[in-house]
Backbone bond lengths (Angstrom), bond angles and torsions (degrees), N, CA, C in turn:
res aa  C-N    CA-C-N  psi(-1)  N-CA   C-N-CA  omega(-1)  CA-C   N-CA-C  phi
1 X - - - 1.398 - - 1.497 113.99 -
2 X 1.222 129.71 134.61 1.400 131.61 -173.07 1.532 109.58 -102.33
3 X 1.293 119.04 158.42 1.461 125.43 -175.50 1.567 107.74 -62.53
4 X 1.329 116.67 -21.05 1.453 119.82 -168.50 1.590 104.57 -95.50
5 X 1.275 122.57 4.18 1.429 129.72 -172.02 1.646 103.02 -68.45
6 X 1.247 117.57 125.64 1.522 121.57 170.87 1.533 112.53 -70.21
7 X 1.265 116.60 138.56 1.448 121.82 -178.58 1.505 114.10 -112.57
8 X 1.175 119.15 131.15 1.497 125.45 172.57 1.528 114.06 -124.55
9 X 1.347 111.79 129.26 1.448 115.56 -177.61 1.531 110.52 -103.03
10 X 1.235 118.38 121.55 1.541 123.65 175.30 1.434 112.52 -104.48
11 X 1.355 122.25 98.73 1.352 129.54 175.02 1.476 111.56 -78.03
12 X 1.422 113.97 122.34 1.486 117.95 -171.12 1.510 114.36 70.10
13 X 1.312 112.81 29.27 1.435 124.07 -176.23 1.552 120.84 -79.20
14 X 1.251 113.29 14.23 1.506 117.59 -173.09 1.483 112.47 -95.14
15 X 1.461 119.12 -6.61 1.385 122.04 177.78 1.429 115.99 -89.05
16 X 1.328 119.28 -166.55 1.427 123.56 178.31 1.417 122.77 -51.11
17 X 1.397 114.64 -51.66 1.402 124.95 179.59 1.466 112.10 -71.16
18 X 1.373 118.93 -39.56 1.481 126.09 177.47 1.568 110.48 -65.43
19 X 1.165 116.78 -36.23 1.517 123.94 178.90 1.412 108.74 -72.62
20 X 1.401 116.44 -43.18 1.516 116.94 179.62 1.465 113.45 -61.72
21 X 1.406 114.51 -36.12 1.559 118.65 -176.28 1.593 100.32 -77.45
22 X 1.296 119.20 -41.29 1.392 115.70 -168.60 1.648 112.76 -62.88
23 X 1.457 107.31 -40.35 1.475 109.68 175.36 1.522 117.41 -60.74
24 X 1.397 107.80 -40.46 1.477 116.31 179.25 1.518 112.56 -63.87
25 X 1.319 123.22 -42.35 1.411 120.64 171.99 1.385 122.07 -75.27
26 X 1.352 119.18 -26.78 1.410 119.17 170.15 1.525 112.23 -67.80
27 X 1.337 118.67 -34.67 1.386 120.44 173.62 1.516 117.27 -62.50
28 X 1.439 113.95 -25.28 1.393 124.85 175.02 1.565 114.73 -89.59
29 X 1.394 110.46 8.08 1.549 120.06 174.77 1.454 112.79 72.02
30 X 1.327 119.34 29.87 1.443 126.28 175.86 1.557 110.43 -79.01
31 X 1.245 123.03 158.88 1.477 123.68 159.57 1.454 107.05 -88.37
32 X 1.362 118.51 112.75 1.375 124.23 178.69 1.528 118.32 -100.20
33 X 1.306 116.55 110.80 1.375 117.45 177.48 1.603 113.86 -105.13
34 X 1.375 113.28 130.42 1.516 119.90 -174.80 1.522 103.83 -106.94
35 X 1.287 120.54 117.02 1.361 124.23 165.99 1.527 113.60 -79.24
36 X 1.241 117.07 121.73 1.471 118.45 -170.79 1.495 114.08 -145.06
37 X 1.331 121.51 146.70 1.436 121.23 174.55 1.531 113.72 -83.04
38 X 1.375 112.11 -12.86 1.533 120.53 -173.74 1.442 112.95 -107.59
39 X 1.399 117.16 49.85 1.425 125.02 -176.16 1.516 116.00 -52.35
40 X 1.280 120.80 121.24 1.423 127.23 -174.30 1.496 119.32 63.30
41 X 1.344 119.12 7.46 1.499 116.56 -172.96 1.579 103.83 -78.42
42 X 1.356 117.32 -38.50 1.556 118.56 -179.45 1.455 109.12 -127.00
43 X 1.285 115.63 159.03 1.426 127.12 176.50 1.542 106.69 -78.47
44 X 1.371 120.19 127.13 1.415 120.93 178.88 1.635 104.54 -148.27
45 X 1.361 107.86 164.64 1.347 117.91 174.68 1.501 113.47 -77.29
46 X 1.432 117.74 128.54 1.453 117.20 177.10 1.621 106.24 113.11
47 X 1.281 111.32 159.57 1.487 120.59 177.53 1.471 109.88 -83.49
48 X 1.402 118.26 122.73 1.480 120.22 -172.48 1.482 112.86 -93.69
49 X 1.316 115.65 129.93 1.366 124.54 177.62 1.487 110.93 -127.16
50 X 1.370 123.31 134.97 1.330 127.66 -170.42 1.444 109.66 -81.46
51 X 1.381 115.44 146.21 1.423 127.90 173.83 1.481 112.53 -161.51
52 X 1.424 119.33 153.61 1.441 115.53 -179.35 1.604 112.16 -105.70
53 X 1.280 114.17 3.02 1.482 118.68 179.40 1.493 113.99 77.19
54 X 1.181 116.98 10.50 1.618 120.55 -176.67 1.460 112.88 -136.01
55 X 1.279 119.16 -36.24 1.507 120.45 -174.04 1.542 112.93 -128.45
56 X 1.309 110.56 152.22 1.558 112.17 175.67 1.387 114.89 -68.38
57 X 1.455 115.86 159.90 1.469 118.06 -175.95 1.398 106.14 -176.72
58 X 1.361 126.28 -168.31 1.407 129.84 -170.72 1.565 112.45 -56.76
59 X 1.322 114.47 -17.94 1.507 116.97 -177.54 1.513 114.01 -71.94
60 X 1.429 111.64 -16.18 1.535 112.90 -179.26 1.510 115.54 -63.02
61 X 1.336 114.79 -33.24 1.433 119.50 174.07 1.659 114.93 -60.05
62 X 1.133 117.84 -27.08 1.477 122.89 171.64 1.591 112.16 -64.95
63 X 1.383 110.78 -35.50 1.424 114.24 179.08 1.510 114.70 -67.45
64 X 1.349 107.30 -45.65 1.506 116.93 175.77 1.468 116.95 -54.89
65 X 1.387 119.32 107.31 1.415 119.51 -177.76 1.481 115.79 100.63
66 X 1.358 115.72 -11.33 1.573 117.59 172.32 1.493 110.92 -71.31
67 X 1.304 110.86 151.59 1.530 121.50 174.93 1.528 109.67 -67.42
68 X 1.516 115.64 -46.39 1.316 119.34 -165.43 1.441 105.29 -145.36
69 X 1.343 115.78 146.25 1.554 121.81 169.78 1.536 103.69 -124.95
70 X 1.393 110.88 136.35 1.485 116.58 177.18 1.493 104.27 -129.54
71 X 1.311 112.85 123.78 1.607 125.09 177.62 1.522 110.63 -98.02
72 X 1.415 113.60 115.35 1.375 114.56 177.28 1.394 109.58 -124.97
73 X 1.360 116.83 20.25 1.457 125.93 -175.25 1.581 110.15 -69.85
74 X 1.474 112.56 141.52 1.435 110.09 168.98 1.522 101.66 158.36
75 X 1.358 117.32 135.98 1.467 126.66 171.86 1.558 106.73 -53.42
76 X 1.384 111.15 139.21 1.478 115.03 177.67 1.449 112.38 -59.35
77 X 1.311 119.01 140.82 1.730 119.79 169.95 1.359 104.75 -81.64
78 X 1.286 130.57 1.24 1.465 123.45 -173.41 1.604 102.24 -91.63
79 X 1.446 108.61 77.55 1.485 116.53 -173.29 1.429 107.18 -163.90
80 X 1.351 126.47 159.81 1.468 123.99 164.59 1.493 116.65 -64.37
81 X 1.355 118.18 140.05 1.351 121.92 -171.27 1.648 110.08 -92.99
82 X 1.246 111.99 56.26 1.549 117.94 171.01 1.534 105.72 -79.40
83 X 1.403 112.62 176.25 1.386 117.28 -165.24 1.543 112.19 -64.46
84 X 1.383 119.04 -40.57 1.425 120.23 -177.91 1.497 111.16 -60.27
85 X 1.353 117.45 -45.89 1.485 129.81 -173.21 1.464 103.61 -63.83
86 X 1.333 115.81 -49.80 1.433 116.93 -176.92 1.563 113.24 -60.00
87 X 1.231 113.61 -40.62 1.508 120.63 175.97 1.579 108.77 -58.27
88 X 1.306 114.43 -52.25 1.532 117.34 -173.49 1.546 106.63 -66.82
89 X 1.431 120.92 -39.99 1.482 119.40 -179.60 1.458 113.49 -56.37
90 X 1.353 108.84 -44.34 1.545 112.74 -179.41 1.519 116.66 -75.91
91 X 1.245 118.87 -42.77 1.367 125.71 -175.08 1.564 108.30 -69.65
92 X 1.364 118.29 -42.71 1.529 121.48 179.52 1.556 109.72 -54.01
93 X 1.404 114.36 -39.89 1.506 115.85 -175.80 1.561 110.83 -84.24
94 X 1.299 118.49 -39.11 1.409 116.75 -173.22 1.515 107.62 -75.54
95 X 1.322 118.43 -43.92 1.515 120.05 -177.24 1.494 110.22 -64.54
96 X 1.277 126.21 -43.84 1.386 130.79 -176.99 1.706 104.88 -63.11
97 X 1.273 118.04 -39.09 1.325 118.70 -176.05 1.581 112.12 -77.22
98 X 1.228 114.56 -32.71 1.440 117.64 175.32 1.482 110.49 -71.30
99 X 1.279 126.34 -40.95 1.494 127.24 -179.28 1.435 107.52 -63.87
100 X 1.356 117.04 -51.81 1.436 118.21 177.63 1.549 115.41 -51.62
101 X 1.402 114.18 -42.91 1.287 119.42 176.89 1.574 116.82 -56.17
102 X 1.326 109.07 -42.09 1.467 118.36 174.54 1.520 113.84 -64.19
103 X 1.276 115.42 -44.04 1.520 119.48 175.67 1.449 114.00 -61.01
104 X 1.434 114.83 -43.40 1.552 115.71 -179.25 1.586 111.09 -66.38
105 X 1.388 116.75 -41.23 1.250 126.60 -179.11 1.585 113.94 -54.68
106 X 1.272 115.25 -26.02 1.431 123.25 -167.17 1.624 110.29 -106.64
107 X 1.423 110.89 -2.19 1.540 111.92 -172.04 1.547 107.57 -79.82
108 X 1.320 111.36 148.94 1.437 119.61 174.19 1.546 115.80 -71.60
109 X 1.410 108.20 -31.97 1.501 119.37 172.89 1.495 105.69 -135.53
110 X 1.347 111.36 87.32 1.430 118.44 -179.09 1.577 116.62 -66.26
111 X 1.169 117.04 155.91 1.622 119.43 173.66 1.482 108.71 -54.58
112 X 1.263 113.97 153.95 1.482 122.01 172.37 1.504 111.13 -71.19
113 X 1.303 114.65 -36.24 1.497 120.05 -167.56 1.511 109.31 -151.06
114 X 1.316 116.70 141.16 1.456 123.92 -173.74 1.611 103.18 -131.55
115 X 1.369 113.06 110.19 1.491 117.52 -179.81 1.569 105.09 -101.13
116 X 1.262 115.12 119.07 1.406 116.65 177.27 1.506 113.79 -113.22
117 X 1.473 118.20 129.54 1.437 117.91 -178.05 1.526 112.11 -53.49
118 X 1.235 115.37 149.88 1.484 128.83 163.15 1.469 112.18 -140.66
119 X 1.292 117.38 -162.93 1.487 117.03 176.33 1.528 110.62 -143.84
120 X 1.437 113.18 148.93 1.399 120.58 -179.19 1.630 107.99 -75.42
121 X 1.296 113.95 -8.74 1.539 115.59 176.90 1.421 108.54 -67.20
122 X 1.352 128.06 -7.55 1.407 125.80 178.05 1.505 110.94 -65.97
123 X 1.359 118.14 -22.48 1.414 120.17 -176.73 1.478 113.17 -80.68
124 X 1.334 117.77 150.45 1.497 120.57 -174.38 1.478 113.99 -65.46
125 X 1.339 121.64 136.49 1.479 126.20 170.20 1.494 113.05 -44.41
126 X 1.341 113.80 123.69 1.467 112.25 -178.40 1.505 110.48 -154.68
127 X 1.362 112.98 142.08 1.554 119.79 172.14 1.574 106.12 -100.29
128 X 1.258 116.71 -5.28 1.544 117.64 -171.92 1.500 112.96 -97.14
129 X 1.333 117.88 -119.42 1.509 121.40 -173.07 1.555 107.20 -71.16
130 X 1.342 106.23 153.94 1.461 114.20 178.74 1.572 110.36 -79.91
131 X 1.377 111.52 152.80 1.480 114.67 177.54 1.429 108.89 -107.00
132 X 1.487 113.52 125.02 1.451 119.87 168.41 1.547 104.13 -91.64
133 X 1.388 119.90 -156.14 1.416 124.65 -169.41 1.716 102.09 -75.77
134 X 1.220 116.60 -13.85 1.489 115.16 -179.63 1.593 111.57 -94.02
135 X 1.270 114.29 0.96 1.472 121.72 -177.41 1.612 111.71 -61.75
136 X 1.438 108.85 160.34 1.553 116.93 176.05 1.475 109.76 -66.66
137 X 1.331 114.17 140.98 1.446 126.42 178.02 1.484 111.02 -117.05
138 X 1.232 115.43 95.04 1.583 114.93 -168.27 1.527 103.67 -156.28
139 X 1.378 114.11 145.71 1.428 116.09 173.71 1.644 114.51 -82.67
140 X 1.330 114.40 166.70 1.460 121.55 -172.97 1.449 109.97 -137.91
141 X 1.424 113.00 126.87 1.471 113.49 -179.14 1.609 114.23 -61.80
142 X 1.430 111.56 -31.01 1.448 117.45 -178.90 1.465 107.93 -62.67
143 X 1.304 122.30 -42.12 1.447 130.13 -174.00 1.516 112.03 -82.47
144 X 1.331 118.02 -16.40 1.492 120.54 179.20 1.482 116.47 57.61
145 X 1.446 107.13 38.04 1.449 116.90 -170.96 1.552 121.55 -107.85
146 X 1.389 112.41 9.93 1.436 122.84 -178.32 1.567 110.48 -43.30
147 X 1.256 113.54 -61.37 1.607 118.05 -173.68 1.479 105.24 -61.24
148 X 1.326 127.51 -39.63 1.397 125.65 -176.05 1.477 114.31 -64.08
149 X 1.364 113.45 -42.02 1.509 121.00 -179.01 1.615 103.98 -70.59
150 X 1.206 119.78 -36.47 1.499 115.41 -169.32 1.531 99.86 -77.64
151 X 1.238 122.45 -29.49 1.464 121.06 178.69 1.546 109.11 -64.25
152 X 1.336 113.68 -39.82 1.604 119.79 -177.56 1.548 109.78 -64.58
153 X 1.377 111.30 -40.34 1.450 118.61 -177.55 1.532 109.20 -64.38
154 X 1.413 115.32 -48.02 1.494 118.09 177.52 1.553 113.94 -60.30
155 X 1.280 111.11 -43.29 1.544 121.85 178.34 1.582 108.05 -53.17
156 X 1.255 115.99 -51.64 1.537 121.15 -169.43 1.496 107.20 -82.04
157 X 1.354 121.91 -21.96 1.375 123.75 176.05 1.488 108.44 -78.57
158 X 1.336 122.60 -30.14 1.408 119.02 174.86 1.535 115.93 -68.52
159 X 1.478 116.87 -30.04 1.317 123.56 173.58 1.445 108.52 -73.13
160 X 1.321 117.82 -42.57 1.526 112.52 -175.85 1.602 110.21 -67.86
161 X 1.234 117.30 -23.12 1.516 114.02 -171.30 1.478 105.17 -93.41
162 X 1.263 127.06 -13.47 1.429 125.79 176.95 1.569 108.36 -58.54
163 X 1.309 112.89 133.02 1.446 117.72 176.08 1.498 113.94 -90.87
164 X 1.315 116.40 96.43 1.463 125.26 -176.49 1.523 108.15 -131.84
165 X 1.324 123.22 62.54 1.434 123.98 -174.92 1.486 123.13 -57.34
166 X 1.377 109.04 -19.31 1.531 117.89 175.22 1.525 115.50 -98.32
167 X 1.293 118.39 -0.53 1.411 120.06 -171.89 1.593 106.81 -125.14
168 X 1.383 112.93 125.50 1.538 114.99 174.64 1.492 105.38 -69.91
169 X 1.430 110.22 143.67 1.505 117.33 176.74 1.463 114.31 -118.84
170 X 1.258 120.42 124.59 1.447 127.92 -177.29 1.434 111.85 -115.19
171 X 1.280 120.99 125.82 1.638 123.37 166.15 1.395 106.36 -96.08
172 X 1.383 110.72 119.28 1.441 120.94 177.48 1.470 109.72 -89.93
173 X 1.359 115.52 104.60 1.501 119.18 177.59 1.486 107.20 -88.83
174 X 1.363 109.34 96.85 1.494 118.78 -179.57 1.432 116.98 -93.02
175 X 1.324 112.18 149.93 1.525 113.96 168.43 1.500 106.69 -116.61
176 X 1.299 121.44 -158.73 1.522 126.93 -171.89 1.618 103.58 -63.74
177 X 1.332 114.82 123.83 1.520 126.59 169.04 1.423 107.58 -87.85
178 X 1.270 122.52 121.70 1.448 121.64 172.52 1.552 112.72 -102.20
179 X 1.389 103.76 126.79 1.533 112.85 176.52 1.504 113.48 -160.69
180 X 1.233 116.61 -161.48 1.633 117.36 -175.63 1.493 110.66 -112.98
181 X 1.240 118.38 -3.46 1.576 119.97 176.70 1.451 117.58 -67.59
182 X 1.199 114.59 166.30 1.498 123.88 177.19 1.447 109.05 -53.96
183 X 1.295 116.66 130.83 1.514 126.48 179.38 1.455 113.41 77.96
184 X 1.364 122.69 2.52 1.321 122.98 170.09 1.553 116.79 -69.78
185 X 1.293 121.56 147.49 1.529 118.24 -171.24 1.473 110.96 -82.98
186 X 1.404 116.46 -21.48 1.458 116.96 -171.88 1.545 112.33 -63.83
187 X 1.347 124.34 -45.62 1.427 117.47 177.12 1.500 118.28 -57.56
188 X 1.505 110.33 -27.45 1.526 113.98 177.54 1.458 109.65 -71.48
189 X 1.248 116.61 -49.00 1.507 126.10 179.87 1.605 109.54 -55.06
190 X 1.346 118.12 -45.29 1.466 121.34 -178.19 1.490 107.14 -65.63
191 X 1.440 124.21 -45.23 1.245 124.79 -174.99 1.568 114.20 -66.69
192 X 1.298 116.07 -35.41 1.402 122.68 178.54 1.677 104.17 -71.41
193 X 1.155 121.14 -40.29 1.453 122.41 -177.71 1.573 112.06 -68.09
194 X 1.418 113.79 -30.98 1.435 113.92 -176.40 1.575 104.79 -82.97
195 X 1.201 118.77 -16.81 1.524 124.61 176.32 1.552 112.02 -81.49
196 X 1.409 118.65 -7.68 1.338 122.34 -179.30 1.491 107.89 90.78
197 X 1.263 124.88 13.96 1.492 125.46 -175.84 1.593 105.30 -108.79
198 X 1.280 124.14 22.48 1.460 124.39 -171.39 1.511 111.01 -101.38
199 X 1.415 114.91 45.60 1.518 120.72 175.42 1.499 114.19 -89.27
200 X 1.360 121.19 -178.47 1.401 123.78 -179.63 1.629 104.12 -62.64
201 X 1.341 113.37 158.73 1.374 121.98 176.65 1.500 105.60 -108.97
202 X 1.318 123.48 128.89 1.452 122.92 -177.10 1.567 109.49 59.37
203 X 1.299 115.30 -145.32 1.488 116.31 178.05 1.606 117.08 -70.35
204 X 1.317 109.08 -10.58 1.585 116.95 -179.39 1.526 111.40 74.85
205 X 1.265 125.16 4.50 1.425 126.19 -178.67 1.435 114.37 -88.95
206 X 1.369 120.81 -12.48 1.371 124.55 -172.75 1.456 103.85 -77.11
207 X 1.376 111.52 139.60 1.530 119.98 -177.87 1.467 111.32 -83.65
208 X 1.320 117.74 142.51 1.461 128.86 -176.58 1.511 110.57 -110.35
209 X 1.206 121.52 107.74 1.532 121.71 165.23 1.554 114.86 -86.07
210 X 1.295 117.84 145.76 1.445 117.09 -169.41 1.567 103.17 -157.35
211 X 1.374 107.84 175.56 1.586 114.14 177.47 1.517 106.57 -155.87
212 X 1.197 123.12 139.84 1.468 125.65 172.03 1.559 107.02 -71.77
213 X 1.293 118.82 145.31 1.421 119.76 177.72 1.463 119.83 -61.88
214 X 1.374 115.89 -28.93 1.476 125.30 172.23 1.531 109.32 -61.10
215 X 1.282 115.77 -60.00 1.552 128.30 176.34 1.528 109.34 -50.86
216 X 1.317 117.37 -43.78 1.515 122.99 175.83 1.632 108.57 -53.36
217 X 1.348 112.20 -59.46 1.569 116.81 -177.30 1.474 106.86 -62.38
218 X 1.304 121.85 -44.57 1.586 116.31 176.80 1.390 118.46 -61.73
219 X 1.398 118.90 -29.63 1.404 124.50 173.04 1.458 109.90 -63.00
220 X 1.313 111.61 -50.41 1.535 111.01 -168.11 1.659 102.69 -69.43
221 X 1.281 118.96 -36.22 1.473 119.53 174.68 1.547 109.55 -55.67
222 X 1.304 117.32 -39.16 1.510 125.63 -177.96 1.555 110.07 -67.33
223 X 1.311 113.88 -43.78 1.558 119.58 177.52 1.504 110.99 -62.55
224 X 1.390 116.41 -39.15 1.458 122.11 -178.55 1.484 106.90 -60.32
225 X 1.434 115.62 -49.74 1.380 123.36 -164.49 1.587 113.32 -77.70
226 X 1.306 110.10 -25.62 1.581 113.93 -171.44 1.554 104.60 -102.10
227 X 1.333 118.68 107.88 1.429 117.45 -170.99 1.495 112.73 -94.87
228 X 1.323 116.94 27.22 1.448 125.50 168.70 1.536 109.33 -96.53
229 X 1.309 119.43 -1.95 1.530 120.64 -175.29 1.472 103.78 -99.58
230 X 1.356 113.51 130.97 1.392 124.06 161.57 1.547 114.19 -153.30
231 X 1.243 126.55 163.07 1.405 126.93 178.63 1.558 106.72 87.39
232 X 1.399 115.73 -157.24 1.523 114.87 -175.75 1.391 110.61 -78.44
233 X 1.463 118.44 151.98 1.395 125.72 177.89 1.397 105.54 -143.84
234 X 1.371 125.44 128.81 1.391 126.65 171.72 1.564 115.94 -77.15
235 X 1.249 109.97 117.85 1.622 115.58 -178.48 1.635 101.01 -100.47
236 X 1.246 112.70 79.90 1.559 122.78 176.18 1.502 110.69 -137.28
237 X 1.308 113.46 163.41 1.455 117.99 168.43 1.537 110.13 -80.55
238 X 1.447 120.33 158.29 1.329 123.79 -176.30 1.453 116.32 -71.17
239 X 1.285 122.12 -0.59 1.477 121.82 -165.55 1.542 109.99 -138.33
240 X 1.255 114.79 71.37 1.554 117.84 173.13 1.533 107.32 -65.34
241 X 1.349 116.70 154.29 1.417 118.28 -179.96 1.599 108.12 -149.10
242 X 1.315 115.71 160.15 1.459 117.56 178.96 1.617 114.19 -66.79
243 X 1.356 108.42 149.07 1.585 115.23 -171.96 1.526 109.09 -56.47
244 X 1.353 120.49 -33.93 1.502 121.19 -173.95 1.523 105.14 -69.48
245 X 1.343 118.60 -34.13 1.552 121.04 -176.91 1.602 105.93 -84.30
246 X 1.303 119.89 -25.60 1.447 117.02 167.26 1.437 118.68 -63.09
247 X 1.392 112.49 -43.72 1.443 119.01 -176.35 1.551 110.31 -72.38
248 X 1.383 113.36 -35.79 1.471 116.63 175.84 1.579 114.58 -60.88
249 X 1.284 106.78 -42.46 1.626 116.69 178.11 1.498 107.80 -60.90
250 X 1.163 119.93 -45.92 1.470 125.22 -177.17 1.510 109.22 -68.92
251 X 1.353 118.44 -31.06 1.544 118.09 -177.69 1.579 100.87 -75.85
252 X 1.211 125.11 -38.08 1.415 128.89 -177.90 1.506 109.75 -68.10
253 X 1.285 117.56 -42.54 1.506 116.74 174.37 1.473 116.55 -62.04
254 X 1.404 107.29 -38.84 1.552 111.22 178.72 1.571 114.54 -85.31
255 X 1.316 114.86 1.72 1.511 112.43 176.32 1.522 110.47 73.07
256 X 1.348 119.64 34.61 1.453 123.31 -170.22 1.511 99.80 -119.67
257 X 1.389 120.86 115.86 1.520 123.82 -177.20 1.574 116.23 -74.26
258 X 1.359 114.63 -22.18 1.541 118.59 -172.29 1.424 107.93 -136.24
259 X 1.378 118.65 149.42 1.464 123.21 171.32 1.566 107.04 -143.66
260 X 1.269 113.40 126.85 1.502 122.04 179.91 1.479 105.52 -66.26
261 X 1.435 118.48 119.22 1.430 116.85 172.76 1.532 113.34 -70.39
262 X 1.393 114.94 160.77 1.368 118.95 173.88 1.419 107.25 -120.25
263 X 1.433 117.15 121.35 1.356 126.78 175.84 1.472 114.19 -68.27
264 X 1.421 121.51 169.78 1.513 116.20 175.19 1.410 113.69 -62.72
265 X 1.287 118.61 -43.65 1.465 118.89 179.19 1.488 115.66 -56.20
266 X 1.342 113.35 -38.40 1.428 120.11 173.02 1.542 112.47 -64.99
267 X 1.293 114.19 -36.35 1.528 113.29 -179.40 1.499 106.48 -72.72
268 X 1.351 120.60 -35.48 1.463 119.86 -174.57 1.689 107.52 -63.47
269 X 1.375 111.65 -43.01 1.485 114.40 -178.31 1.452 107.51 -72.54
270 X 1.329 122.13 -38.04 1.523 116.74 176.27 1.389 114.39 -64.41
271 X 1.392 117.27 -39.15 1.510 123.57 176.53 1.504 113.79 -53.91
272 X 1.307 111.23 -42.06 1.560 125.53 177.79 1.437 112.29 -63.46
273 X 1.335 119.31 -47.74 1.390 126.22 -175.93 1.659 109.17 -69.06
274 X 1.267 113.05 -45.61 1.446 126.04 -179.23 1.496 112.20 -76.89
275 X 1.326 119.83 -5.81 1.478 123.83 -178.40 1.408 113.88 59.97
276 X 1.267 116.46 44.06 1.613 121.69 179.17 1.480 109.72 -130.20
277 X 1.315 118.40 -164.05 1.519 126.59 179.99 1.432 114.48 -128.09
278 X 1.308 116.38 136.06 1.476 120.09 176.33 1.533 115.21 -62.53
279 X 1.253 120.26 -24.48 1.417 126.33 -179.87 1.621 107.70 -53.33
280 X 1.269 119.24 -32.47 1.408 122.02 -176.67 1.500 107.01 -69.58
281 X 1.232 121.87 -17.96 1.440 128.22 -175.12 1.569 116.82 -109.36
282 X 1.460 115.31 -29.68 1.465 116.60 -169.47 1.525 111.69 -102.76
283 X 1.527 114.75 -16.21 1.333 114.92 -175.46 1.522 114.25 -71.48
284 X 1.336 123.50 134.45 1.388 122.76 178.75 1.499 113.48 -89.14
285 X 1.383 109.51 113.26 1.539 119.38 -170.84 1.621 101.31 -109.35
286 X 1.353 115.55 95.64 1.492 119.77 172.70 1.385 112.50 -104.86
287 X 1.237 118.76 82.01 1.483 127.15 -170.04 1.407 117.06 -123.96
288 X 1.272 119.90 129.24 1.519 126.69 -167.97 1.562 103.65 -125.68
289 X 1.472 106.91 149.34 1.445 116.90 179.22 1.458 119.99 -82.39
290 X 1.385 116.62 70.11 1.421 120.40 -171.75 1.505 117.77 -60.18
291 X 1.365 115.37 -45.51 1.464 110.90 176.58 1.385 120.61 -80.11
292 X 1.345 119.15 -26.51 1.438 123.19 172.36 1.618 108.59 -57.62
293 X 1.325 114.01 -53.84 1.539 118.76 -175.11 1.492 107.41 -62.92
294 X 1.345 118.07 -36.17 1.436 117.97 -174.92 1.601 112.40 -68.52
295 X 1.409 106.43 -31.21 1.538 111.91 -177.85 1.560 113.93 -78.40
296 X 1.396 115.63 -2.57 1.466 116.91 -173.46 1.483 121.40 101.55
297 X 1.380 115.58 -2.32 1.432 119.04 -170.51 1.523 105.06 -65.88
298 X 1.392 118.45 135.50 1.549 120.61 176.80 1.579 105.27 -108.19
299 X 1.274 108.99 136.00 1.491 120.69 -176.91 1.646 106.28 -89.41
300 X 1.360 110.54 127.19 1.511 112.37 175.44 1.566 111.52 -76.40
301 X 1.326 108.42 -22.82 1.479 116.47 -174.15 1.624 107.26 -133.97
302 X 1.396 116.29 75.70 1.373 110.73 -171.63 1.588 117.70 -85.10
303 X 1.450 113.33 -13.05 1.478 122.71 176.46 1.519 108.05 -115.41
304 X 1.336 106.57 148.96 1.469 117.30 176.06 1.429 115.34 -60.94
305 X 1.271 120.87 -28.91 1.485 121.68 -179.79 1.537 106.38 -76.16
306 X 1.249 120.11 -34.95 1.527 114.47 -178.69 1.612 107.96 -76.89
307 X 1.299 118.95 -27.86 1.451 121.57 173.62 1.552 112.18 -67.70
308 X 1.288 115.19 -48.47 1.378 117.01 177.21 1.597 119.17 -64.29
309 X 1.297 108.70 -37.70 1.543 113.83 170.34 1.451 116.68 -58.56
310 X 1.344 114.46 -42.94 1.532 121.07 -179.75 1.500 105.72 -64.13
311 X 1.246 117.16 -52.72 1.433 125.04 -176.85 1.491 113.36 -57.28
312 X 1.465 117.80 -49.87 1.396 122.72 -178.18 1.591 110.89 -62.52
313 X 1.323 116.30 -41.86 1.421 121.05 177.73 1.529 113.14 -61.51
314 X 1.258 117.82 -41.18 1.512 127.06 175.65 1.476 110.10 -65.16
315 X 1.287 112.99 -45.79 1.498 116.94 178.12 1.511 110.94 -63.81
316 X 1.279 121.06 -44.86 1.462 123.98 179.64 1.566 110.18 -61.27
317 X 1.281 117.00 -38.68 1.415 129.93 -178.65 1.682 105.67 -65.15
318 X 1.244 117.61 -40.92 1.450 117.30 176.08 1.521 114.41 -72.92
319 X 1.315 114.64 -32.83 1.507 116.82 173.55 1.428 113.49 -68.51
320 X 1.423 118.35 -40.20 1.474 121.68 175.21 1.550 110.06 -65.89
321 X 1.144 122.58 -37.87 1.460 122.12 179.52 1.550 113.75 -68.23
322 X 1.429 110.58 -37.90 1.433 114.96 177.10 1.483 112.58 -61.42
323 X 1.418 110.78 -46.63 1.429 117.67 -177.68 1.536 113.96 -62.21
324 X 1.282 117.40 -29.10 1.408 120.62 174.21 1.530 117.65 -89.80
């Protein structure tokens, strides 16, 4: 590694999104540091450094002199929202953001940019107009999303309150990222569809915002490179679509003529059995990437069909290689 190697720090970078970014930046010859609570427990892309997501430690020296810090830390929301899980979902996001802000604020050579995860769930449930970054942020009784929206507010407030005058701060308002890595939703949807269970979910009218993993990585690179970006940025593809259309598109890509629909009561039972929440499925997220598009960013996969076709082809290739 040379003295001129650019360093990026991925806090909570051991998951699907973190490893997608780690691979991308390693390919570009960056020094990739992954801050993780699971030091050495699993093989992963990037140089592992231990942290607890709450308190300063030796990891702080990796932040000093880095070009960029990306915080993806947070307990998965794919769980039941009982008291303990609600506490961990909120605290894991807010505490990691606060301690990173403290570390960056004390650096002799602070990072140029700090990208902190947030969520497109912050926008109001809607079947109507699309929300860009100026859209309404509010909870809806119909979507049962009060807790999730309040978490998003607290998350972004912790970022805003961090005193980092020499570092740009960006809140990445992300939707579902489609890829093939561990914990990506695409392999699950594809498997359900091939089993004949790929029908609409609920009434199917709820809009789904999404982004292909390649465009997600490219967008992160874009935000790092363009120093006019700060504040909230929607990391989504430009064409959200209703759930029924999403599932119909996936059935067509998979060559499956029929998909059993799941009614609301079926979703409630399924969510209980799987220990998750129906909000993840029934909220209508009609979000568009206003600032990215205005800045000239070009999507490699602007439509869901193009994204599904790419992922299905790659998924089939993996299966074929495994079988041989």
